[in-house]
Phi, psi and omega in degrees: 000321182293322177292325177294321178292322176304319183294331182261011188299331181289336180260005178257141170300157173299324181291321172302317177300314179301318180295315173304312175308312176295323181290317182297312183300321177295317176294323177292323176294321178304315180294314187284350175276352173296143176253101181291149186259325184282151176305321181292319181289323176291328177294311179303315176302314182297321180295315180295330176297319180293328189248005186309316186294340184259351185299319183252020184302329183294341177282331178273329187230115185283353177274354180265122178288145186294332184231168173251030189279352181298326175291317184294319184293323177298323178283338187306314182298325180289318181297319176297317183297310179301318182293313186293318182270358185059039178089190177250156182277339185223154176296328180288326175298317181291321180288321177297315181294316177301315180295317179292328178288321179299317180295319184290315181293324177295319183290321180293324176295339180260012184061037178249140181286163181289324175297320180287326181290315180293320183295313180301317185292319179288331174280343186286157178276351177262057180269026175306329177303334181284325190265353189286000000 
């Protein structure tokens, strides 16, 4: 729900956003007040106690993304490729693929096309990334 509210934050008044934030923090404390019985639940509980103040930070600061999935999304294409092709035949092929994907993903975040990024990297004198 908090992420859905964050998507609408531009259309909400500041007071409304604060009310939602208070409600979400109250719900979060209701959850954190539960006492898990299993060791896994207790470990999960301790972890959430340490990060509790950061869980809803995106509601207070709009420059903070609500999730950290951008890194996972950047890896997604590589994971799908690896599963479809059943991996690489050589170590150098896997390393080259990882380097090119890293280059393309970094370029995308800087609004540079994949073609431009690869062309620039190949024309650059700093092509050490190809030889590592």
